[in-house]
C-alpha positions, 0 to 999 in steps of 0.5 A: 451632257449634264446641266453643269457641262451645258452651262460651262459650254454656254458660258464659254461660247458667250465669252467668245462671242462678246470678245472683240475679234483680236482678243480671241484671235490673239491666242489662235493665230500663226502670225503676230501682227503689228501696226506702228505710226510715228509722230509728226504733227499735221504730217499725220495726214501722210500715214493716214492716207496709206492706212486708208488704202490698206483698210480699203483693200481689207474691205474688198477682201472681207467686206465693208465692215472690216476695220484695221483694229480687227487685224492687228494684235498691237497698234502703237502710235506716238504724238500725232500717231497716238491720235491716229491709233486712238481713232482706230482702236477706241470704241464707239457706242456699237463697240466698233472703232470710232473712225474708219481709216478713210476718215483720218485725213478728213479729221486733220482737214477739219481740225488742223487749222484750229489745232495749229491756227496760222494767225498764232504761228505767223504772229511776230508777238507770238513768236517772241512770246514763244521764245521767252515764255509760253508754247506756240499754241495754247492747246485749248481747241485740241483739248476741247475737241479730244475731250468731246470725242473721247469722253470718259473712255479709258485705255482698257476699253480699246478694241485691240492692244494699244500702245502710246508712249509719253514722257514724264518731265517730273520723273524724267522717264518714259511713261508707256500706256498700253491696254495690257498695263491698263487692265493689270494696273488701275493707275495706268488705266488713264482716260484716252483723252489724257493720254492723247493730250500727253503724247501730243504735247510737243515741247515749244508747241503745246503745254505740258499735260498734267492729270491724276489717276488712283490705284486700287487703294485709292492712292493718287498717282500724278503725271506731268507728261510731254510728247512721247516723241522725245522717247520713241517718235517711232514706236515700232520697237516698243510694240515688238518688245511689248508682244515679246513680253506677252509671249514670254509671260504666256499672256499671248499664245501663238501656234508653235511660238514660244519666243519672238520669231521674225518669220512669224511677224507682220510689221507695218511701220509708217513714218510721217515724212522727213526732210533729210534731203533738204539738208537745212542745217550744217556744222558751219551754221550750228556752230554759231548757235546758242540755246536760242538757236537750237530752239528756234532757227528761221521758223524751224526748231532744230532740236526737235527735228534732231531728236524726232528724226534720231529716235525714228531712224534708230528704231528703223535701223535696229528693226530693219537689221533684225529682220534682214539678219534673220531673212524675214525682211519682207515681213517688215514694211517701213513706209517713209518719205525722207524727201519732204521740202518747204512747208510739207516738212513742217509739223504745224502748217495747217493751211488747206494748200499744205494739207492737200499737198500732204494727202498727195504725198501720201498717195504718191508714196504708195507709187514709189518703190519699196525702200529700206534704210541704208545702214551707213547713210540713213537714207532710204534706198529702193529695193530691187524686185520688190515692186511699189509700196502699193504692191507691198500693202496689197500683199500685206492686206492679203496676209492679214486677211488670211490670218484673220480668217484662220483665227476665226476658223480656229 
């Protein structure tokens, strides 16, 4: 072999070695793998508990160094799901994820009481101020904590393809941040800290987040962003669309796949819980509400509950219908608890008792039967003969492990 051929081979090997696992594997796999996490404030503990279980099983299969970012082509998250997504995909100094999945619940336990200080939540003066001027929380602790953890990390540095939606109130349009866009367009390569603060800026709860970036010519681009949940509280469909676009443009190349094929997709979509069965609102009650009533009702925010649940359910119905129609329903797992009540259904009750309750809800959810949304009622109903969510996650872990081994061998 000539000197130039040897040099080319060495450079090729060096590129493959230096790339993170999924960047190389994405061109050699048979299955597209997607993880999606909903928004929901402190209820992010629920999907965090499920993810800890999944990662522990992957570690049993592939060793203690296994991390979720090694197995998913795309990780998408909205609001609190965006924080979880960043924890799982942002690199540390060793170019491995900042957090293991088992650390997510501890993260909320440590920081939740400062992010959602109960003294402000329960203060009569604070509630009145919240109604007529200013968000419930000033967001100072959240901002300081996120800036400290993420530093100057930017979206193009994530260890796998990451998608986090926000909404620009100045332009009245969704702004979707993704690793692919960040690599292609410097003005979308925002700092991860700014993206996290934006996607979690829930109206009435936290201040709108403003920041700026520059394009390749140095022109300033401004962002006036709020919670991505107003656009896509459940980002599953957004992740699927992103992958579909990548396949069509040739950015991702999968074996024998020229277009999106549900039979060759593995999608895990995690909700943060909802209180559907509580039925805390009704027509008689809401008929008397004006603007104030829709924003504040007995400690709850009906308008936010409505748009968050509507957004999440519409996506689940659409994706579930697509997979069921094509006979690939087992390739799409949606784990959601729609039976939350009382404080557990709140976005911002960060007492130790409630957070421990949310951990237990996440563990209990694993023991419940696999359920799919009833397209007529919107309720989740058990699926006969498919076992528990725990069994589904075990099966999913096995498929993810096999897919990764295939990619490494290729």
